[in-house]
Structure formats: structure tokens, C-alpha cells
C-alpha positions in Angstrom: 32.9 -9.7 -1.6 30.7 -7.1 -3.2 30.0 -7.6 -6.9 29.3 -4.9 -9.5 26.8 -5.1 -12.3 28.4 -4.4 -15.7 25.1 -2.9 -16.9 25.4 -4.6 -20.4 28.8 -3.1 -20.9 30.4 -6.6 -21.2 32.8 -6.1 -24.1 36.6 -5.9 -23.5 38.8 -4.8 -26.3 42.6 -5.2 -26.5 44.1 -2.9 -29.2 47.4 -3.4 -31.0 47.7 -7.1 -30.1 49.0 -9.3 -32.9 48.0 -13.0 -33.4 49.6 -15.6 -35.6 48.1 -19.1 -35.4 47.0 -18.3 -31.9 44.6 -20.5 -30.0 41.5 -18.5 -29.1 40.4 -21.0 -26.5 43.8 -20.5 -24.7 43.4 -16.7 -24.9 39.9 -16.9 -23.3 41.2 -19.3 -20.6 44.1 -17.0 -19.8 41.8 -13.9 -19.5 39.4 -15.7 -17.3 42.1 -17.0 -15.0 43.7 -13.5 -14.6 40.3 -11.8 -14.0 39.1 -14.5 -11.5 36.3 -15.7 -13.8 35.1 -19.1 -14.8 36.4 -20.3 -18.2 32.9 -20.4 -19.6 32.4 -16.8 -18.7 34.9 -15.4 -21.3 34.3 -15.6 -25.0 36.5 -14.3 -27.9 34.0 -12.7 -30.3 36.2 -11.0 -32.9 39.8 -10.3 -34.0 40.2 -7.7 -36.7 43.0 -5.2 -37.6 45.1 -6.0 -34.5 42.0 -5.5 -32.3 40.8 -8.4 -30.1 37.3 -8.3 -28.7 36.1 -10.5 -25.8 32.7 -10.7 -24.2 32.4 -11.3 -20.4 29.3 -13.5 -20.1 29.0 -12.9 -16.3 27.4 -9.5 -16.0 28.1 -9.3 -12.2 31.8 -9.3 -11.4 34.1 -8.9 -8.4 35.7 -5.5 -9.0 38.8 -6.4 -7.0 39.4 -9.2 -9.5 39.6 -6.8 -12.5 40.9 -3.5 -11.2 44.5 -2.7 -12.2 45.0 -6.0 -14.0 46.1 -4.5 -17.3 49.8 -5.4 -17.0 49.2 -8.8 -15.6 46.7 -9.5 -18.4 49.0 -8.4 -21.2 52.0 -10.3 -19.7 49.9 -13.4 -19.4 48.6 -13.1 -23.0 52.1 -12.4 -24.3 53.3 -15.7 -23.0 50.9 -17.6 -25.1 52.1 -19.1 -28.5 51.2 -16.9 -31.4 50.2 -13.8 -29.3 52.4 -10.7 -29.5 52.0 -7.6 -27.3 54.1 -4.5 -27.0 54.3 -1.3 -25.1 51.6 0.1 -27.4 49.1 -2.7 -26.6 46.1 -1.2 -24.7 43.0 -2.5 -22.9 39.7 -0.7 -23.4 36.0 -1.0 -22.3 33.1 1.4 -22.2 32.0 0.2 -18.8 33.4 -1.1 -15.5 35.7 -3.4 -17.3 37.7 -0.3 -18.1 38.9 -0.5 -14.5 41.4 -3.1 -15.7 43.5 -0.3 -17.2 43.5 1.8 -14.0 46.4 2.0 -11.6 45.7 -0.6 -9.0 46.5 1.1 -5.6 44.4 4.3 -6.1 41.7 2.2 -7.8 41.4 -0.2 -4.9 41.3 2.7 -2.5 38.5 4.3 -4.5 36.6 0.9 -4.5 36.9 0.7 -0.7 35.6 4.3 -0.3 32.6 3.6 -2.6 31.8 0.4 -0.7 31.8 2.3 2.6 29.5 5.0 1.1 27.2 2.3 -0.3 27.1 0.6 3.1 26.2 3.9 4.8 23.5 4.6 2.2 22.0 1.1 2.6 22.1 1.5 6.4 20.2 4.8 6.1 17.7 3.3 3.8 17.1 0.4 6.1 16.1 2.9 8.8 13.6 4.7 6.6 9.9 3.6 7.1 6.7 4.5 5.1 3.4 3.9 6.9 0.1 3.5 5.1 -3.3 3.1 6.6 -6.0 1.6 4.4 -9.8 1.7 4.3 -12.3 3.8 2.5 -13.9 5.0 5.7 -10.5 6.3 6.9 -9.7 7.9 3.5 -13.1 9.7 3.6 -12.5 11.0 7.1 -15.3 9.0 8.6 -12.9 7.3 11.0 -9.9 8.9 12.7 -6.5 7.3 11.8 -5.0 6.5 15.1 -2.7 3.8 13.8 -0.3 5.8 11.6 0.7 8.4 14.4 1.1 5.5 16.9 3.4 3.6 14.6 5.4 6.7 13.7 5.9 7.6 17.3 7.0 4.0 18.3 9.3 3.5 15.4 10.8 7.0 15.7 11.6 6.2 19.3 13.4 3.1 18.2 15.6 5.1 15.8 13.7 4.9 12.6 12.9 7.8 10.3 9.2 7.5 9.6 7.1 9.1 6.8 3.4 9.0 7.2 1.9 8.2 3.8 -1.6 8.7 2.4 -4.6 6.6 3.3 -5.1 3.9 0.6 -8.6 3.0 -0.5 -9.8 -0.6 -0.5 -8.5 -1.5 -3.9 -6.0 -4.4 -4.5 -4.4 -3.0 -7.6 -4.1 0.5 -6.2 -2.5 -0.7 -3.0 -0.1 -3.0 -4.9 0.8 -0.1 -7.2 1.5 2.3 -4.3 3.6 -0.3 -2.4 5.6 -1.1 -5.6 6.2 2.6 -6.3 7.5 3.2 -2.8 9.6 0.1 -2.8 11.1 0.7 -6.2 11.7 4.5 -6.0 11.2 5.7 -2.5 14.3 4.6 -0.8 12.6 2.9 2.1 13.7 -0.2 3.9 10.3 -0.9 5.5 6.7 -0.3 4.6 4.0 -0.9 7.3 0.3 -1.0 6.4 -2.7 -1.2 8.8 -6.1 -2.5 7.9 -7.4 -4.5 5.0 -6.4 -7.9 6.3 -9.8 -9.2 7.2 -12.1 -11.8 5.6 -14.6 -9.4 4.0 -14.7 -8.5 0.3 -13.4 -5.0 1.0 -10.1 -6.4 2.5 -7.3 -6.5 0.0 -4.0 -5.6 1.6 -2.7 -9.2 1.9 -3.5 -9.9 -1.7 -1.8 -6.7 -2.7 1.4 -7.7 -1.0 1.1 -11.1 -2.8 1.1 -9.2 -6.1 4.6 -8.0 -5.3 5.9 -11.1 -3.5 4.2 -14.3 -4.4 6.1 -16.0 -1.6 5.1 -13.5 1.1 4.5 -15.0 4.5 0.7 -14.9 5.3 -0.1 -16.7 8.5 -3.7 -16.9 9.8 -4.8 -15.0 12.9 -8.1 -16.9 12.9 -10.3 -19.0 10.6 -13.9 -18.6 9.4 -16.3 -20.6 7.4 -16.8 -18.9 4.0 -20.3 -17.5 3.8 -20.6 -16.9 7.5 -21.9 -13.4 7.9 -19.9 -11.1 5.5 -16.9 -13.4 5.3 -15.9 -14.2 1.8 -12.5 -15.5 2.8 -11.6 -18.4 5.1 -9.9 -16.2 7.8 -7.9 -13.2 8.8 -4.3 -13.1 7.9 -1.4 -10.7 8.2 1.4 -10.5 5.7 5.2 -9.9 5.6 6.6 -9.7 2.1 9.6 -8.3 0.4 10.0 -6.4 -2.9 13.6 -5.7 -3.9 15.2 -4.7 -0.6 12.1 -3.3 1.0 10.3 -5.3 3.7 6.5 -4.9 3.7 4.5 -5.6 6.8 0.7 -5.7 6.9 -0.9 -5.3 10.3 -4.6 -5.4 11.3 -6.7 -2.3 11.7 -7.7 -2.3 15.4 -5.4 0.1 17.3 -4.9 -2.2 20.2 -3.6 -5.0 17.9 -1.3 -2.6 16.1 0.1 -1.3 19.4 0.6 -4.8 20.6 2.6 -5.7 17.4 5.1 -2.8 17.5 7.6 -4.2 20.0 7.6 -7.5 18.3 8.1 -5.8 14.9 11.0 -3.7 16.2 12.6 -6.7 18.0 12.3 -8.8 14.8 13.9 -6.1 12.7 16.8 -5.7 15.0 17.3 -9.5 15.1 17.2 -9.6 11.3 14.5 -12.2 11.2 13.4 -13.5 7.8 9.9 -12.7 6.6 8.4 -16.0 7.6 9.7 -16.0 11.2 8.8 -12.3 11.7 5.3 -13.0 10.3 4.8 -15.9 12.6 5.9 -14.0 15.7 3.5 -11.2 14.9 0.7 -13.7 14.2 1.2 -15.7 17.3 0.9 -12.6 19.5 -2.2 -11.5 17.6 -3.8 -14.9 18.1 -3.4 -14.6 21.8 -5.0 -11.2 21.8 -7.9 -12.5 19.8 -8.4 -15.4 22.2 -8.5 -13.1 25.2 -11.1 -10.9 23.4 -13.2 -14.0 22.7 -13.0 -15.3 26.3 -13.9 -11.8 27.6 -16.8 -11.6 25.2 -18.3 -14.8 26.5 -17.9 -14.1 30.3 
């Protein structure tokens, strides 16, 4: 069942309710039971001038558990010793808790419509993709970016709406900031990057994704001995991470490796694979490609 964030509006006020030697613990227990909450999630914080104030300590509630519950709530409280309610007793809240006072049937219908709209919006977002290439030489126009158009064409054919982003320079903090910006405010379900996954000191894409998701999946494609040639890292990795609801996939730079990864990426997305399994499927295929290249190089 979908839950709704109360957005700090957690106070519930009951006006024109009269108490005489009432047990506040019993009141909180009754409110929690009627609203489908745990007993420890409801606290009576004040009673003054016939106004009872409660605080809902769980900021994420099941809307169907509270909507239209005014009459049931007042009847339940009125049965408690020392609690007196009347036709003038009202329930009030500045936030979503105010749904308690709404008429139940139209309110439930409105909730169902809003959930359908939210589901459609999330579905649309999940099909929106931002693609970034990385590398100073690409950003400066020294090398043609063949990856971004290829990814856009392939994912568009698979039913995704693709936006081709800017080329990102080899800077970990800059890449991380751009990925965070798109994930937080862009409304994209998927970000794909190419390049910057190697073992040289100019390769920062995997590390940038780790800035956003410390538990990102980062399987090796191959291993190196640090200090061999220009290698300052112990191997080439790809990365699949998640920030909020946005999946972030870092692919290598060579176009053939990118092209060979796209079917696996699309199949993994359709299957709803988690980041670790998706990353390993991509990495396993890339390892095979690298082995074939190595064998061919030595023939």
C-alpha cells in the first residue's frame, strides 16, 4: 500500500473535546488503533481550553488508514471514560492528517486517481534516459563522440526517450555534481555514461558514481599491476549505481564495447535486475570481448 509523507505536518488537533480525569494513554491508544498506527506512534502533547493536540510520530502514513475517519475517531474517543464529544467536536490538521475530516468515499476515489497519476508519472520517468560521454579530448572536439548517438538510437528503438547530455571533462567532482543534478532534478530514470572507467589518473567516472552511491556495483573488467605503464589503479571497472530513483550506468569508452553492452543493458532493465546483477552481466560480456581482443593481438 502506498504511503504518504506528512512533510513535518504531524500535529492533529481535536477541538471542543472535553476531558475529566481522562487517561491520556488510553486516548493515544484509541487514536492509534483507529488510524492503523502503532501505539508508540501517537503522542498526546497538549490539552488546553477544550483543544486536544496529538503528534503522529510516524511521518509516513497509509492514507487509506486515515481518510474519512473523523466520525469513527470521535465515536471511539467518546466511549472512553472521562472523554466527552459532541456534534460540535471537530478534527483539524494543517497537512495530510486533515484527510481524516474528509468524506470517505470521494476522498478514497481521489486517492485512487492520484495513485494512478503517480504510477503513470513514475512509468514515464523510468523511460527517460540521459546520456553523457566523458573525456577532455571529446569535450575539446579532438575525438568524435560516436557513443552518445549510438546509445540514443539503440535505447530509442527500445522505447526509451533519450536526451543527449553535454560531454563531461575528466573531473571526479564535476562528474559527480552533474550526475547528482540530473538524478535529483532532471526526472530521469536512467543515466548512462561512457568513458572514464580505465586505470589511468584521468579516469574518474566510477569514483564519481561512488560519490553518489557508496554501495554501487563496480565489477572489474580486467586487472593491472599498479605502476605498469600509465596505470595508477589496479584495473578497469564499470559501475552501476543508484541515486534516489535514478539508475546510473558507467560503460567503457571504446565504441565496440559500448555497442556490445546495449542489448544486455536493455534486457537487464526490462527484467528489473538489481544493480549488482546488471553490473555483473555487463562486466562478464566485456571480459569476453577483452579476451578476444587479447587473443587476436597475439596471433
